[in-house]
C-alpha positions as CSV (number, residue, x, y, z in Angstrom):
1,M,26.2,-44.1,-63.2
2,E,27.8,-43.1,-66.5
3,F,31.3,-41.6,-66.8
4,P,32.3,-39.3,-69.6
5,P,34.7,-41.0,-72.1
6,A,37.3,-38.3,-71.6
7,L,37.4,-39.0,-67.8
8,L,37.7,-42.8,-68.4
9,Q,40.5,-42.1,-70.9
10,F,42.3,-39.9,-68.4
11,V,42.0,-42.4,-65.5
12,G,43.2,-45.2,-67.8
13,S,46.2,-43.1,-68.9
14,L,47.0,-42.2,-65.4
15,A,46.9,-45.9,-64.3
16,A,49.1,-46.9,-67.3
17,I,51.7,-44.2,-66.3
18,A,51.7,-45.3,-62.7
19,A,52.2,-49.0,-63.8
20,L,55.1,-48.0,-66.1
21,A,56.7,-45.9,-63.3
22,A,56.4,-48.8,-60.9
23,L,57.9,-51.2,-63.4
24,A,60.8,-48.9,-64.1
25,W,61.4,-48.5,-60.3
26,W,61.2,-52.3,-59.8
27,L,63.7,-52.9,-62.7
28,R,65.9,-50.1,-61.2
29,L,65.9,-48.2,-64.5
30,G,66.8,-44.6,-64.6
31,P,69.7,-42.3,-65.0
32,P,73.2,-43.7,-64.5
33,R,74.4,-43.7,-60.9
34,R,77.7,-42.0,-60.0
35,L,80.2,-42.9,-57.4
36,Q,80.1,-40.0,-55.0
37,N,82.8,-41.0,-52.6
38,D,85.1,-43.7,-51.4
39,D,82.3,-45.4,-49.4
40,D,80.2,-45.8,-52.6
41,A,83.2,-47.3,-54.4
42,R,83.9,-49.7,-51.5
43,R,80.2,-50.8,-51.4
44,E,80.2,-51.4,-55.2
45,A,83.5,-53.3,-54.9
46,N,82.1,-55.6,-52.3
47,D,79.0,-56.2,-54.5
48,A,81.3,-57.0,-57.5
49,V,83.7,-59.2,-55.6
50,D,82.5,-60.5,-52.2
51,G,85.1,-59.8,-49.5
52,F,87.3,-57.4,-51.5
53,E,88.7,-55.0,-48.9
54,P,90.4,-52.0,-50.5
55,V,93.2,-50.1,-48.7
56,E,93.4,-47.5,-51.5
57,V,90.6,-46.0,-53.7
58,A,90.8,-43.7,-56.7
59,L,87.6,-42.3,-58.1
60,D,87.1,-41.1,-61.6
61,R,86.4,-37.4,-61.4
62,E,83.0,-37.9,-63.0
63,G,82.1,-40.8,-60.7
64,R,81.8,-43.3,-63.7
65,A,84.6,-45.6,-62.6
66,A,87.1,-46.4,-59.9
67,L,90.3,-48.3,-59.2
68,L,90.6,-50.0,-55.8
69,R,93.7,-51.8,-54.4
70,D,93.7,-54.3,-51.5
71,A,96.4,-55.2,-49.1
72,A,97.6,-58.1,-51.2
73,G,98.1,-55.8,-54.2
74,Q,95.1,-56.9,-56.2
75,I,93.4,-54.2,-58.2
76,L,89.7,-54.1,-58.8
77,L,88.4,-51.9,-61.7
78,L,84.8,-50.7,-61.4
79,R,82.9,-49.1,-64.3
80,Q,79.4,-48.2,-65.1
81,H,77.2,-50.8,-66.6
82,G,73.8,-49.2,-67.2
83,T,72.5,-48.1,-63.8
84,H,74.9,-50.5,-62.0
85,F,78.6,-51.0,-61.7
86,A,80.5,-54.0,-63.0
87,G,83.9,-54.9,-61.5
88,R,86.9,-57.0,-62.5
89,V,90.0,-57.9,-60.6
90,L,92.8,-57.1,-63.0
91,T,95.0,-60.0,-64.1
92,P,98.7,-59.8,-65.3
93,A,97.3,-59.5,-68.9
94,A,95.9,-56.1,-68.0
95,S,97.7,-52.9,-69.0
96,A,97.5,-49.2,-68.3
97,T,98.7,-46.1,-70.1
98,I,98.3,-42.4,-69.6
99,D,96.5,-40.5,-72.3
100,A,96.0,-36.7,-72.0
101,G,96.3,-37.0,-68.2
102,A,93.8,-39.9,-67.9
103,V,94.5,-43.5,-67.1
104,V,93.4,-45.9,-69.8
105,V,93.0,-49.4,-68.5
106,D,92.8,-52.4,-70.9
107,T,91.6,-55.4,-68.9
108,A,92.5,-57.8,-71.7
109,E,88.9,-59.1,-71.5
110,R,87.0,-58.6,-74.7
111,R,83.6,-58.6,-73.0
112,Y,84.6,-56.1,-70.3
113,G,86.7,-53.8,-72.5
114,G,88.8,-50.9,-71.5
115,V,88.1,-47.9,-69.3
116,R,89.3,-44.3,-69.2
117,L,89.6,-42.8,-65.8
118,E,90.3,-39.2,-64.9
119,L,92.3,-39.6,-61.7
120,D,94.3,-37.3,-59.4
121,Q,97.4,-39.5,-59.5
122,P,97.4,-41.3,-62.8
123,S,101.1,-42.3,-62.9
124,A,100.8,-44.0,-59.5
125,W,97.9,-46.1,-60.7
126,V,99.7,-47.1,-63.9
127,Q,102.6,-48.3,-61.7
128,H,100.2,-50.3,-59.5
129,I,98.6,-51.9,-62.5
130,E,102.0,-52.7,-64.1
131,S,103.2,-54.2,-60.8
132,I,100.5,-57.0,-61.1
133,K,102.7,-58.5,-63.9
134,Q,105.5,-59.2,-61.4
135,H,103.3,-61.1,-58.9
């Protein structure tokens, strides 16, 4: 049985597309995820730092980042990193300022960098971050 070349080309192209889609799914490639609510932020925080239990959560309005504080006063900064979230517990070297109503956090880590968060209570979070220096 002989198949027309156009049909073979179509089936081959379809198989290649399916293989690439499966590879992208397996690698978890795709559009950036967003933090939709506090539970998303808590889950990502636990993935970043095992056992981190936040008592306060502040989500960026766009869902690209979050600040979480635990009962001991430690603050975890989450930010998008591709389709995942990367987290850092802030050290006394970190600093925060308010710029046009947004909190700008400098982790003092060259590889992690700074993050700009649009929060509901920016001044409260700047105070929380500055209080780390006194511990």
